[in-house]
N, CA, C and O atoms as CSV, one atom per row, in Angstrom:
chain,resi,resn,atom,element,x,y,z
A,1,MET,N,N,36.236,-116.889,59.543
A,1,MET,CA,C,35.432,-118.090,59.534
A,1,MET,C,C,34.025,-117.736,59.992
A,1,MET,O,O,33.844,-117.057,61.003
A,2,ALA,N,N,33.051,-118.189,59.259
A,2,ALA,CA,C,31.661,-117.883,59.574
A,2,ALA,C,C,31.203,-118.660,60.803
A,2,ALA,O,O,31.684,-119.756,61.092
A,3,ARG,N,N,30.279,-118.068,61.497
A,3,ARG,CA,C,29.688,-118.713,62.663
A,3,ARG,C,C,28.865,-119.912,62.195
A,3,ARG,O,O,28.186,-119.825,61.172
A,4,PRO,N,N,28.912,-121.043,62.933
A,4,PRO,CA,C,28.137,-122.220,62.522
A,4,PRO,C,C,26.643,-121.906,62.472
A,4,PRO,O,O,26.119,-121.172,63.309
A,5,ARG,N,N,25.983,-122.469,61.492
A,5,ARG,CA,C,24.544,-122.262,61.336
A,5,ARG,C,C,23.801,-122.958,62.462
A,5,ARG,O,O,24.056,-124.130,62.740
A,6,LYS,N,N,22.900,-122.265,63.102
A,6,LYS,CA,C,22.128,-122.785,64.221
A,6,LYS,C,C,21.092,-123.783,63.731
A,6,LYS,O,O,20.356,-123.507,62.783
A,7,GLU,N,N,21.036,-124.933,64.372
A,7,GLU,CA,C,20.047,-125.956,64.062
A,7,GLU,C,C,19.249,-126.236,65.329
A,7,GLU,O,O,19.799,-126.215,66.429
A,8,GLY,N,N,17.969,-126.494,65.178
A,8,GLY,CA,C,17.143,-126.743,66.350
A,8,GLY,C,C,16.971,-125.479,67.173
A,8,GLY,O,O,17.317,-124.386,66.725
A,9,MET,N,N,16.439,-125.630,68.368
A,9,MET,CA,C,16.173,-124.485,69.235
A,9,MET,C,C,16.783,-124.725,70.613
A,9,MET,O,O,16.831,-125.857,71.092
A,10,ASP,N,N,17.249,-123.642,71.245
A,10,ASP,CA,C,17.785,-123.730,72.599
A,10,ASP,C,C,16.682,-123.634,73.643
A,10,ASP,O,O,16.863,-124.065,74.782
A,11,TYR,N,N,15.558,-123.080,73.268
A,11,TYR,CA,C,14.443,-122.951,74.192
A,11,TYR,C,C,13.146,-122.959,73.402
A,11,TYR,O,O,13.143,-122.746,72.189
A,12,PHE,N,N,12.049,-123.205,74.097
A,12,PHE,CA,C,10.724,-123.100,73.498
A,12,PHE,C,C,9.820,-122.493,74.558
A,12,PHE,O,O,10.078,-122.654,75.751
A,13,PRO,N,N,8.768,-121.799,74.147
A,13,PRO,CA,C,7.860,-121.200,75.131
A,13,PRO,C,C,7.172,-122.283,75.961
A,13,PRO,O,O,6.751,-123.314,75.436
A,14,HIS,N,N,7.069,-122.035,77.230
A,14,HIS,CA,C,6.379,-122.954,78.152
A,14,HIS,C,C,5.421,-122.100,78.970
A,14,HIS,O,O,5.849,-121.312,79.814
A,15,ASP,N,N,4.139,-122.256,78.721
A,15,ASP,CA,C,3.148,-121.457,79.425
A,15,ASP,C,C,3.161,-121.767,80.917
A,15,ASP,O,O,3.352,-122.912,81.325
A,16,CYS,N,N,2.958,-120.740,81.713
A,16,CYS,CA,C,2.956,-120.904,83.168
A,16,CYS,C,C,1.797,-121.775,83.644
A,16,CYS,O,O,1.860,-122.357,84.726
A,17,ASP,N,N,0.752,-121.864,82.847
A,17,ASP,CA,C,-0.395,-122.690,83.236
A,17,ASP,C,C,-0.490,-123.971,82.402
A,17,ASP,O,O,-1.576,-124.526,82.233
A,18,ALA,N,N,0.631,-124.428,81.891
A,18,ALA,CA,C,0.643,-125.620,81.040
A,18,ALA,C,C,0.067,-126.838,81.757
A,18,ALA,O,O,-0.541,-127.700,81.122
A,19,SER,N,N,0.252,-126.915,83.057
A,19,SER,CA,C,-0.221,-128.096,83.788
A,19,SER,C,C,-1.740,-128.190,83.809
A,19,SER,O,O,-2.277,-129.239,84.162
A,20,THR,N,N,-2.443,-127.132,83.444
A,20,THR,CA,C,-3.907,-127.173,83.409
A,20,THR,C,C,-4.439,-127.540,82.024
A,20,THR,O,O,-5.651,-127.664,81.847
A,21,ASP,N,N,-3.564,-127.715,81.050
A,21,ASP,CA,C,-3.970,-128.147,79.716
A,21,ASP,C,C,-4.571,-129.545,79.814
A,21,ASP,O,O,-4.079,-130.381,80.571
A,22,ASP,N,N,-5.632,-129.802,79.051
A,22,ASP,CA,C,-6.318,-131.101,79.112
A,22,ASP,C,C,-5.382,-132.278,78.843
A,22,ASP,O,O,-5.471,-133.310,79.509
A,23,LYS,N,N,-4.489,-132.123,77.869
A,23,LYS,CA,C,-3.571,-133.215,77.534
A,23,LYS,C,C,-2.584,-133.477,78.670
A,23,LYS,O,O,-2.276,-134.626,78.986
A,24,ILE,N,N,-2.097,-132.409,79.272
A,24,ILE,CA,C,-1.148,-132.551,80.384
A,24,ILE,C,C,-1.866,-133.151,81.595
A,24,ILE,O,O,-1.320,-134.012,82.284
A,25,GLU,N,N,-3.084,-132.693,81.845
A,25,GLU,CA,C,-3.848,-133.258,82.961
A,25,GLU,C,C,-4.096,-134.747,82.751
A,25,GLU,O,O,-4.044,-135.527,83.702
A,26,ALA,N,N,-4.363,-135.143,81.511
A,26,ALA,CA,C,-4.568,-136.569,81.228
A,26,ALA,C,C,-3.283,-137.350,81.485
A,26,ALA,O,O,-3.313,-138.425,82.085
A,27,MET,N,N,-2.151,-136.805,81.028
A,27,MET,CA,C,-0.859,-137.475,81.252
A,27,MET,C,C,-0.584,-137.628,82.750
A,27,MET,O,O,-0.142,-138.685,83.200
A,28,ARG,N,N,-0.844,-136.583,83.506
A,28,ARG,CA,C,-0.596,-136.640,84.951
A,28,ARG,C,C,-1.589,-137.541,85.661
A,28,ARG,O,O,-1.227,-138.236,86.610
A,29,SER,N,N,-2.838,-137.538,85.212
A,29,SER,CA,C,-3.848,-138.395,85.841
A,29,SER,C,C,-3.510,-139.866,85.669
A,29,SER,O,O,-3.665,-140.662,86.595
A,30,LEU,N,N,-3.046,-140.220,84.477
A,30,LEU,CA,C,-2.768,-141.621,84.185
A,30,LEU,C,C,-1.379,-142.075,84.629
A,30,LEU,O,O,-1.189,-143.238,84.985
A,31,HIS,N,N,-0.400,-141.154,84.608
A,31,HIS,CA,C,0.987,-141.561,84.851
A,31,HIS,C,C,1.705,-140.729,85.906
A,31,HIS,O,O,2.922,-140.833,86.061
A,32,GLY,N,N,0.959,-139.908,86.625
A,32,GLY,CA,C,1.570,-139.092,87.668
A,32,GLY,C,C,2.593,-138.122,87.084
A,32,GLY,O,O,2.492,-137.713,85.927
A,33,ASN,N,N,3.565,-137.768,87.893
A,33,ASN,CA,C,4.577,-136.833,87.427
A,33,ASN,C,C,5.472,-137.427,86.352
A,33,ASN,O,O,6.122,-136.682,85.618
A,34,ASP,N,N,5.524,-138.761,86.239
A,34,ASP,CA,C,6.260,-139.379,85.131
A,34,ASP,C,C,5.661,-138.938,83.789
A,34,ASP,O,O,6.395,-138.698,82.830
A,35,GLY,N,N,4.332,-138.831,83.724
A,35,GLY,CA,C,3.675,-138.392,82.495
A,35,GLY,C,C,4.014,-136.951,82.163
A,35,GLY,O,O,4.255,-136.607,81.006
A,36,TYR,N,N,4.031,-136.106,83.200
A,36,TYR,CA,C,4.377,-134.690,83.016
A,36,TYR,C,C,5.832,-134.558,82.569
A,36,TYR,O,O,6.136,-133.851,81.609
A,37,ALA,N,N,6.719,-135.247,83.276
A,37,ALA,CA,C,8.146,-135.194,82.938
A,37,ALA,C,C,8.379,-135.739,81.532
A,37,ALA,O,O,9.126,-135.149,80.752
A,38,PHE,N,N,7.745,-136.855,81.210
A,38,PHE,CA,C,7.881,-137.460,79.889
A,38,PHE,C,C,7.539,-136.439,78.798
A,38,PHE,O,O,8.310,-136.239,77.859
A,39,TYR,N,N,6.395,-135.808,78.933
A,39,TYR,CA,C,5.937,-134.871,77.905
A,39,TYR,C,C,6.926,-133.720,77.716
A,39,TYR,O,O,7.307,-133.409,76.588
A,40,PHE,N,N,7.335,-133.100,78.797
A,40,PHE,CA,C,8.201,-131.931,78.645
A,40,PHE,C,C,9.639,-132.300,78.300
A,40,PHE,O,O,10.317,-131.538,77.609
A,41,ILE,N,N,10.110,-133.428,78.755
A,41,ILE,CA,C,11.449,-133.873,78.338
A,41,ILE,C,C,11.448,-134.165,76.839
A,41,ILE,O,O,12.398,-133.818,76.136
A,42,LEU,N,N,10.377,-134.805,76.348
A,42,LEU,CA,C,10.299,-135.046,74.905
A,42,LEU,C,C,10.193,-133.744,74.130
A,42,LEU,O,O,10.811,-133.606,73.074
A,43,LEU,N,N,9.420,-132.782,74.634
A,43,LEU,CA,C,9.354,-131.478,73.966
A,43,LEU,C,C,10.730,-130.817,73.908
A,43,LEU,O,O,11.127,-130.287,72.870
A,44,GLU,N,N,11.453,-130.854,75.028
A,44,GLU,CA,C,12.804,-130.275,75.038
A,44,GLU,C,C,13.670,-130.917,73.971
A,44,GLU,O,O,14.379,-130.227,73.238
A,45,ARG,N,N,13.612,-132.231,73.885
A,45,ARG,CA,C,14.432,-132.968,72.910
A,45,ARG,C,C,13.998,-132.687,71.478
A,45,ARG,O,O,14.830,-132.432,70.608
A,46,VAL,N,N,12.697,-132.735,71.239
A,46,VAL,CA,C,12.215,-132.571,69.871
A,46,VAL,C,C,12.524,-131.167,69.347
A,46,VAL,O,O,12.870,-131.015,68.175
A,47,PHE,N,N,12.408,-130.156,70.180
A,47,PHE,CA,C,12.700,-128.793,69.729
A,47,PHE,C,C,14.190,-128.564,69.499
A,47,PHE,O,O,14.566,-127.655,68.759
A,48,ARG,N,N,15.036,-129.367,70.117
A,48,ARG,CA,C,16.479,-129.236,69.891
A,48,ARG,C,C,16.920,-129.851,68.574
A,48,ARG,O,O,18.008,-129.555,68.080
A,49,MET,N,N,16.084,-130.700,68.010
A,49,MET,CA,C,16.447,-131.388,66.774
A,49,MET,C,C,16.250,-130.469,65.572
A,49,MET,O,O,15.337,-129.644,65.543
A,50,GLU,N,N,17.121,-130.628,64.588
A,50,GLU,CA,C,17.072,-129.803,63.385
A,50,GLU,C,C,15.714,-129.868,62.696
A,50,GLU,O,O,15.203,-128.843,62.247
A,51,ASN,N,N,15.135,-131.033,62.609
A,51,ASN,CA,C,13.876,-131.199,61.893
A,51,ASN,C,C,12.666,-131.297,62.831
A,51,ASN,O,O,11.568,-131.645,62.397
A,52,ALA,N,N,12.870,-130.992,64.107
A,52,ALA,CA,C,11.796,-131.011,65.117
A,52,ALA,C,C,11.108,-132.372,65.195
A,52,ALA,O,O,9.884,-132.460,65.288
A,53,GLU,N,N,11.916,-133.428,65.156
A,53,GLU,CA,C,11.412,-134.798,65.256
A,53,GLU,C,C,12.384,-135.640,66.069
A,53,GLU,O,O,13.592,-135.402,66.053
A,54,ILE,N,N,11.847,-136.625,66.781
A,54,ILE,CA,C,12.682,-137.624,67.445
A,54,ILE,C,C,12.378,-138.963,66.789
A,54,ILE,O,O,11.228,-139.401,66.757
A,55,ASN,N,N,13.406,-139.605,66.272
A,55,ASN,CA,C,13.236,-140.893,65.606
A,55,ASN,C,C,13.308,-142.006,66.655
A,55,ASN,O,O,14.387,-142.344,67.143
A,56,MET,N,N,12.156,-142.564,66.988
A,56,MET,CA,C,12.099,-143.603,68.009
A,56,MET,C,C,12.541,-144.963,67.482
A,56,MET,O,O,12.631,-145.921,68.250
A,57,GLY,N,N,12.814,-145.060,66.196
A,57,GLY,CA,C,13.302,-146.301,65.621
A,57,GLY,C,C,14.783,-146.524,65.842
A,57,GLY,O,O,15.307,-147.594,65.534
A,58,ILE,N,N,15.467,-145.513,66.379
A,58,ILE,CA,C,16.898,-145.626,66.662
A,58,ILE,C,C,17.049,-146.052,68.125
A,58,ILE,O,O,16.734,-145.276,69.027
A,59,PRO,N,N,17.529,-147.279,68.370
A,59,PRO,CA,C,17.603,-147.792,69.752
A,59,PRO,C,C,18.366,-146.883,70.715
A,59,PRO,O,O,17.952,-146.735,71.865
A,60,ALA,N,N,19.452,-146.282,70.283
A,60,ALA,CA,C,20.233,-145.421,71.176
A,60,ALA,C,C,19.427,-144.207,71.622
A,60,ALA,O,O,19.541,-143.774,72.768
A,61,ILE,N,N,18.622,-143.662,70.735
A,61,ILE,CA,C,17.784,-142.512,71.093
A,61,ILE,C,C,16.728,-142.940,72.099
A,61,ILE,O,O,16.477,-142.242,73.082
A,62,LYS,N,N,16.116,-144.075,71.854
A,62,LYS,CA,C,15.093,-144.573,72.774
A,62,LYS,C,C,15.694,-144.843,74.154
A,62,LYS,O,O,15.091,-144.493,75.169
A,63,LEU,N,N,16.871,-145.460,74.200
A,63,LEU,CA,C,17.525,-145.726,75.490
A,63,LEU,C,C,17.878,-144.433,76.219
A,63,LEU,O,O,17.741,-144.344,77.439
A,64,ALA,N,N,18.330,-143.435,75.468
A,64,ALA,CA,C,18.651,-142.146,76.079
A,64,ALA,C,C,17.400,-141.508,76.684
A,64,ALA,O,O,17.461,-140.923,77.766
A,65,LEU,N,N,16.273,-141.620,75.992
A,65,LEU,CA,C,15.020,-141.075,76.525
A,65,LEU,C,C,14.563,-141.825,77.766
A,65,LEU,O,O,14.086,-141.215,78.724
A,66,ILE,N,N,14.708,-143.142,77.754
A,66,ILE,CA,C,14.340,-143.948,78.921
A,66,ILE,C,C,15.148,-143.484,80.131
A,66,ILE,O,O,14.609,-143.303,81.223
A,67,LYS,N,N,16.438,-143.297,79.917
A,67,LYS,CA,C,17.305,-142.839,81.021
A,67,LYS,C,C,16.944,-141.427,81.455
A,67,LYS,O,O,16.863,-141.146,82.651
A,68,ARG,N,N,16.726,-140.536,80.493
A,68,ARG,CA,C,16.428,-139.133,80.801
A,68,ARG,C,C,15.108,-139.001,81.558
A,68,ARG,O,O,15.011,-138.239,82.520
A,69,VAL,N,N,14.102,-139.740,81.123
A,69,VAL,CA,C,12.799,-139.665,81.777
A,69,VAL,C,C,12.816,-140.411,83.112
A,69,VAL,O,O,12.070,-140.068,84.028
A,70,GLY,N,N,13.670,-141.429,83.217
A,70,GLY,CA,C,13.788,-142.164,84.470
A,70,GLY,C,C,12.703,-143.208,84.657
A,70,GLY,O,O,12.208,-143.410,85.766
A,71,VAL,N,N,12.335,-143.872,83.562
A,71,VAL,CA,C,11.315,-144.912,83.629
A,71,VAL,C,C,11.857,-146.184,82.977
A,71,VAL,O,O,12.903,-146.162,82.328
A,72,THR,N,N,11.145,-147.273,83.152
A,72,THR,CA,C,11.531,-148.526,82.505
A,72,THR,C,C,11.152,-148.454,81.029
A,72,THR,O,O,10.320,-147.632,80.646
A,73,PRO,N,N,11.751,-149.302,80.199
A,73,PRO,CA,C,11.357,-149.334,78.782
A,73,PRO,C,C,9.855,-149.599,78.600
A,73,PRO,O,O,9.218,-149.020,77.720
A,74,GLU,N,N,9.303,-150.474,79.437
A,74,GLU,CA,C,7.882,-150.785,79.346
A,74,GLU,C,C,7.021,-149.565,79.691
A,74,GLU,O,O,6.023,-149.281,79.030
A,75,LYS,N,N,7.429,-148.861,80.730
A,75,LYS,CA,C,6.683,-147.663,81.152
A,75,LYS,C,C,6.766,-146.580,80.077
A,75,LYS,O,O,5.788,-145.875,79.827
A,76,LEU,N,N,7.931,-146.447,79.441
A,76,LEU,CA,C,8.067,-145.470,78.365
A,76,LEU,C,C,7.072,-145.770,77.249
A,76,LEU,O,O,6.423,-144.860,76.734
A,77,GLU,N,N,6.951,-147.041,76.876
A,77,GLU,CA,C,6.022,-147.432,75.808
A,77,GLU,C,C,4.576,-147.111,76.188
A,77,GLU,O,O,3.795,-146.653,75.354
A,78,VAL,N,N,4.227,-147.355,77.456
A,78,VAL,CA,C,2.857,-147.090,77.910
A,78,VAL,C,C,2.575,-145.586,77.905
A,78,VAL,O,O,1.521,-145.151,77.442
A,79,ILE,N,N,3.511,-144.804,78.414
A,79,ILE,CA,C,3.316,-143.348,78.447
A,79,ILE,C,C,3.276,-142.786,77.025
A,79,ILE,O,O,2.459,-141.916,76.722
A,80,LEU,N,N,4.150,-143.278,76.162
A,80,LEU,CA,C,4.159,-142.821,74.769
A,80,LEU,C,C,2.819,-143.147,74.098
A,80,LEU,O,O,2.271,-142.318,73.371
A,81,ALA,N,N,2.303,-144.335,74.339
A,81,ALA,CA,C,1.004,-144.712,73.760
A,81,ALA,C,C,-0.094,-143.741,74.209
A,81,ALA,O,O,-0.944,-143.347,73.411
A,82,THR,N,N,-0.070,-143.363,75.477
A,82,THR,CA,C,-1.042,-142.392,75.988
A,82,THR,C,C,-0.868,-141.048,75.294
A,82,THR,O,O,-1.843,-140.446,74.844
A,83,ALA,N,N,0.377,-140.578,75.208
A,83,ALA,CA,C,0.649,-139.273,74.589
A,83,ALA,C,C,0.167,-139.244,73.144
A,83,ALA,O,O,-0.375,-138.238,72.687
A,84,LEU,N,N,0.360,-140.334,72.432
A,84,LEU,CA,C,-0.102,-140.413,71.041
A,84,LEU,C,C,-1.628,-140.490,70.982
A,84,LEU,O,O,-2.254,-139.855,70.133
A,85,GLU,N,N,-2.217,-141.262,71.881
A,85,GLU,CA,C,-3.675,-141.437,71.896
A,85,GLU,C,C,-4.410,-140.132,72.164
A,85,GLU,O,O,-5.448,-139.871,71.556
A,86,ILE,N,N,-3.882,-139.306,73.071
A,86,ILE,CA,C,-4.570,-138.059,73.425
A,86,ILE,C,C,-4.173,-136.894,72.521
A,86,ILE,O,O,-4.691,-135.787,72.668
A,87,GLY,N,N,-3.260,-137.142,71.590
A,87,GLY,CA,C,-2.883,-136.100,70.635
A,87,GLY,C,C,-1.792,-135.165,71.105
A,87,GLY,O,O,-1.600,-134.100,70.519
A,88,ALA,N,N,-1.067,-135.541,72.157
A,88,ALA,CA,C,0.062,-134.707,72.586
A,88,ALA,C,C,1.147,-134.706,71.503
A,88,ALA,O,O,1.853,-133.714,71.317
A,89,PHE,N,N,1.266,-135.815,70.805
A,89,PHE,CA,C,2.138,-135.946,69.638
A,89,PHE,C,C,1.295,-136.579,68.533
A,89,PHE,O,O,0.271,-137.201,68.814
A,90,ASP,N,N,1.715,-136.426,67.297
A,90,ASP,CA,C,0.918,-136.873,66.155
A,90,ASP,C,C,1.030,-138.383,65.944
A,90,ASP,O,O,2.093,-138.894,65.593
A,91,GLN,N,N,-0.074,-139.083,66.160
A,91,GLN,CA,C,-0.081,-140.537,66.049
A,91,GLN,C,C,0.093,-141.002,64.604
A,91,GLN,O,O,0.747,-142.017,64.365
A,92,THR,N,N,-0.469,-140.294,63.654
A,92,THR,CA,C,-0.342,-140.685,62.248
A,92,THR,C,C,1.117,-140.613,61.805
A,92,THR,O,O,1.624,-141.541,61.175
A,93,ILE,N,N,1.778,-139.532,62.130
A,93,ILE,CA,C,3.194,-139.382,61.769
A,93,ILE,C,C,4.020,-140.467,62.453
A,93,ILE,O,O,4.917,-141.050,61.845
A,94,PHE,N,N,3.711,-140.733,63.726
A,94,PHE,CA,C,4.441,-141.773,64.451
A,94,PHE,C,C,4.236,-143.133,63.797
A,94,PHE,O,O,5.196,-143.882,63.613
A,95,ASN,N,N,3.006,-143.455,63.447
A,95,ASN,CA,C,2.706,-144.757,62.829
A,95,ASN,C,C,3.366,-144.891,61.456
A,95,ASN,O,O,3.840,-145.969,61.097
A,96,GLU,N,N,3.397,-143.803,60.693
A,96,GLU,CA,C,3.962,-143.850,59.347
A,96,GLU,C,C,5.490,-143.854,59.341
A,96,GLU,O,O,6.116,-144.568,58.557
A,97,ARG,N,N,6.090,-143.036,60.237
A,97,ARG,CA,C,7.538,-142.830,60.149
A,97,ARG,C,C,8.301,-143.152,61.421
A,97,ARG,O,O,9.532,-143.127,61.416
A,98,GLY,N,N,7.608,-143.453,62.511
A,98,GLY,CA,C,8.282,-143.793,63.765
A,98,GLY,C,C,8.943,-142.610,64.448
A,98,GLY,O,O,9.887,-142.782,65.220
A,99,VAL,N,N,8.443,-141.391,64.163
A,99,VAL,CA,C,9.031,-140.205,64.779
A,99,VAL,C,C,8.008,-139.514,65.664
A,99,VAL,O,O,6.801,-139.582,65.431
A,100,ILE,N,N,8.525,-138.851,66.681
A,100,ILE,CA,C,7.689,-138.070,67.581
A,100,ILE,C,C,7.773,-136.616,67.155
A,100,ILE,O,O,8.853,-136.027,67.110
A,101,THR,N,N,6.624,-136.051,66.844
A,101,THR,CA,C,6.480,-134.641,66.493
A,101,THR,C,C,4.985,-134.357,66.455
A,101,THR,O,O,4.177,-135.216,66.809
A,102,SER,N,N,4.623,-133.169,66.033
A,102,SER,CA,C,3.214,-132.836,65.816
A,102,SER,C,C,3.159,-131.656,64.859
A,102,SER,O,O,4.170,-131.002,64.603
A,103,ASN,N,N,1.984,-131.393,64.341
A,103,ASN,CA,C,1.833,-130.235,63.461
A,103,ASN,C,C,2.142,-128.943,64.199
A,103,ASN,O,O,2.742,-128.031,63.630
A,104,GLY,N,N,1.738,-128.857,65.460
A,104,GLY,CA,C,2.026,-127.663,66.259
A,104,GLY,C,C,3.521,-127.471,66.477
A,104,GLY,O,O,4.028,-126.353,66.391
A,105,ILE,N,N,4.221,-128.557,66.757
A,105,ILE,CA,C,5.676,-128.487,66.933
A,105,ILE,C,C,6.320,-128.036,65.635
A,105,ILE,O,O,7.184,-127.160,65.642
A,106,LYS,N,N,5.908,-128.627,64.521
A,106,LYS,CA,C,6.467,-128.259,63.215
A,106,LYS,C,C,6.199,-126.786,62.906
A,106,LYS,O,O,7.079,-126.085,62.408
A,107,ARG,N,N,4.982,-126.317,63.202
A,107,ARG,CA,C,4.629,-124.916,62.940
A,107,ARG,C,C,5.513,-123.970,63.761
A,107,ARG,O,O,6.044,-122.992,63.235
A,108,ARG,N,N,5.661,-124.267,65.037
A,108,ARG,CA,C,6.494,-123.403,65.890
A,108,ARG,C,C,7.954,-123.424,65.450
A,108,ARG,O,O,8.623,-122.391,65.437
A,109,SER,N,N,8.432,-124.593,65.095
A,109,SER,CA,C,9.811,-124.723,64.630
A,109,SER,C,C,10.027,-123.945,63.336
A,109,SER,O,O,11.045,-123.273,63.174
A,110,ARG,N,N,9.070,-124.036,62.419
A,110,ARG,CA,C,9.154,-123.293,61.152
A,110,ARG,C,C,9.172,-121.793,61.401
A,110,ARG,O,O,9.890,-121.058,60.723
A,111,MET,N,N,8.380,-121.332,62.377
A,111,MET,CA,C,8.350,-119.902,62.689
A,111,MET,C,C,9.732,-119.427,63.126
A,111,MET,O,O,10.190,-118.365,62.705
A,112,VAL,N,N,10.387,-120.205,63.961
A,112,VAL,CA,C,11.734,-119.833,64.423
A,112,VAL,C,C,12.712,-119.849,63.254
A,112,VAL,O,O,13.528,-118.938,63.114
A,113,GLU,N,N,12.635,-120.875,62.418
A,113,GLU,CA,C,13.538,-120.958,61.271
A,113,GLU,C,C,13.292,-119.813,60.297
A,113,GLU,O,O,14.243,-119.269,59.735
A,114,ASP,N,N,12.041,-119.440,60.090
A,114,ASP,CA,C,11.728,-118.295,59.224
A,114,ASP,C,C,12.318,-117.005,59.786
A,114,ASP,O,O,12.853,-116.183,59.042
A,115,LEU,N,N,12.217,-116.832,61.104
A,115,LEU,CA,C,12.813,-115.648,61.738
A,115,LEU,C,C,14.328,-115.642,61.553
A,115,LEU,O,O,14.916,-114.611,61.227
A,116,ARG,N,N,14.947,-116.781,61.759
A,116,ARG,CA,C,16.397,-116.875,61.580
A,116,ARG,C,C,16.805,-116.529,60.156
A,116,ARG,O,O,17.775,-115.805,59.933
A,117,THR,N,N,16.055,-117.052,59.198
A,117,THR,CA,C,16.348,-116.762,57.793
A,117,THR,C,C,16.210,-115.271,57.521
A,117,THR,O,O,17.046,-114.677,56.840
A,118,SER,N,N,15.167,-114.675,58.047
A,118,SER,CA,C,14.958,-113.233,57.879
A,118,SER,C,C,16.103,-112.437,58.487
A,118,SER,O,O,16.591,-111.486,57.878
A,119,TRP,N,N,16.535,-112.821,59.692
A,119,TRP,CA,C,17.646,-112.123,60.345
A,119,TRP,C,C,18.934,-112.272,59.533
A,119,TRP,O,O,19.688,-111.314,59.359
A,120,ARG,N,N,19.173,-113.491,59.038
A,120,ARG,CA,C,20.372,-113.712,58.225
A,120,ARG,C,C,20.329,-112.858,56.966
A,120,ARG,O,O,21.329,-112.248,56.586
A,121,ASP,N,N,19.158,-112.816,56.316
A,121,ASP,CA,C,19.020,-112.030,55.090
A,121,ASP,C,C,19.262,-110.551,55.364
A,121,ASP,O,O,19.939,-109.876,54.588
A,122,LYS,N,N,18.716,-110.048,56.461
A,122,LYS,CA,C,18.909,-108.640,56.809
A,122,LYS,C,C,20.370,-108.346,57.116
A,122,LYS,O,O,20.900,-107.298,56.747
A,123,LYS,N,N,21.001,-109.279,57.791
A,123,LYS,CA,C,22.395,-109.088,58.183
A,123,LYS,C,C,23.321,-109.060,56.969
A,123,LYS,O,O,24.285,-108.295,56.927
A,124,THR,N,N,23.016,-109.905,55.982
A,124,THR,CA,C,23.898,-109.991,54.816
A,124,THR,C,C,23.467,-109.079,53.674
A,124,THR,O,O,24.195,-108.946,52.691
A,125,LYS,N,N,22.305,-108.450,53.782
A,125,LYS,CA,C,21.809,-107.588,52.709
A,125,LYS,C,C,22.778,-106.430,52.477
A,125,LYS,O,O,23.171,-105.728,53.408
A,126,GLY,N,N,23.139,-106.256,51.254
A,126,GLY,CA,C,24.029,-105.154,50.908
A,126,GLY,C,C,25.495,-105.492,51.045
A,126,GLY,O,O,26.341,-104.701,50.628
A,127,ILE,N,N,25.823,-106.622,51.606
A,127,ILE,CA,C,27.223,-107.007,51.731
A,127,ILE,C,C,27.585,-107.826,50.502
A,127,ILE,O,O,26.999,-108.877,50.246
A,128,ILE,N,N,28.540,-107.339,49.761
A,128,ILE,CA,C,28.970,-108.013,48.543
A,128,ILE,C,C,30.383,-108.530,48.780
A,128,ILE,O,O,31.261,-107.772,49.194
A,129,PRO,N,N,30.607,-109.804,48.524
A,129,PRO,CA,C,31.957,-110.335,48.723
A,129,PRO,C,C,32.986,-109.554,47.919
A,129,PRO,O,O,32.710,-109.133,46.796
A,130,ARG,N,N,34.174,-109.359,48.493
A,130,ARG,CA,C,35.226,-108.570,47.884
A,130,ARG,C,C,35.516,-109.009,46.447
A,130,ARG,O,O,35.725,-108.167,45.574
A,131,GLU,N,N,35.528,-110.310,46.200
A,131,GLU,CA,C,35.864,-110.798,44.867
A,131,GLU,C,C,34.799,-110.446,43.834
A,131,GLU,O,O,35.071,-110.521,42.636
A,132,ASN,N,N,33.579,-110.059,44.266
A,132,ASN,CA,C,32.517,-109.709,43.328
A,132,ASN,C,C,32.343,-108.205,43.151
A,132,ASN,O,O,31.500,-107.770,42.366
A,133,ARG,N,N,33.120,-107.413,43.864
A,133,ARG,CA,C,33.002,-105.958,43.762
A,133,ARG,C,C,33.704,-105.452,42.508
A,133,ARG,O,O,34.757,-105.948,42.106
A,134,GLU,N,N,33.083,-104.451,41.912
A,134,GLU,CA,C,33.748,-103.777,40.795
A,134,GLU,C,C,34.591,-102.662,41.380
A,134,GLU,O,O,34.119,-101.888,42.213
A,135,GLU,N,N,35.805,-102.582,40.954
A,135,GLU,CA,C,36.682,-101.521,41.434
A,135,GLU,C,C,36.325,-100.216,40.744
A,135,GLU,O,O,36.073,-100.193,39.539
A,136,ASN,N,N,36.304,-99.150,41.491
A,136,ASN,CA,C,36.054,-97.831,40.937
A,136,ASN,C,C,37.400,-97.259,40.512
A,136,ASN,O,O,38.222,-96.926,41.366
A,137,PRO,N,N,37.646,-97.135,39.187
A,137,PRO,CA,C,38.958,-96.686,38.719
A,137,PRO,C,C,39.296,-95.274,39.184
A,137,PRO,O,O,40.475,-94.933,39.276
A,138,GLU,N,N,38.301,-94.448,39.479
A,138,GLU,CA,C,38.584,-93.078,39.905
A,138,GLU,C,C,39.134,-93.028,41.311
A,138,GLU,O,O,39.824,-92.072,41.664
A,139,LYS,N,N,38.845,-94.040,42.135
A,139,LYS,CA,C,39.280,-94.023,43.540
A,139,LYS,C,C,40.501,-94.865,43.778
A,139,LYS,O,O,41.008,-94.874,44.900
A,140,THR,N,N,41.011,-95.581,42.782
A,140,THR,CA,C,42.203,-96.390,43.012
A,140,THR,C,C,43.418,-95.496,42.996
A,140,THR,O,O,43.493,-94.590,42.166
A,141,PRO,N,N,44.377,-95.714,43.882
A,141,PRO,CA,C,45.571,-94.848,43.938
A,141,PRO,C,C,46.492,-95.034,42.769
A,141,PRO,O,O,47.528,-94.374,42.688
C-alpha cells in the first residue's frame, strides 16, 4: 500500500526577527499580543491547508479560529480587518472569495509542492510496474 500523499505543510519558516517586521509591529501596536498570536496562528493554519487558504465563510472554521486565538468573535473581526488593511493577508482575495491567504503564502506553498513533486519523480524514476515489464525470454527458467 502506498504512503498517503502529503497535503499542506507541517512547518513553515519563521524568521527569528519576525517581530520587527512592519506588519507584525503594526499588529502588536494595535492589538497587543493578540495581534501577534492571531497572525502566526493563522499562518500555521493556512500553511497546513492543501490549497494554502482558510475559508472564513465556513462558520465552524471561524469558530475554531476564535477559540484557538482566544479572542471574542468581535475582536477576531477587528484584528482580521487590520491584518487585511496592512497587507498581512491579501484583501482582494479575501473580498472576492472569503479566504485568507496571500501571494507570498501561495508562492511558498507552491515551492514546497514543487519540491515534493520533484522528490516523488526522482523516487519513482526508472521503476516500472511489474505488469508493464517485458519478460526477457533468455533469462526465464
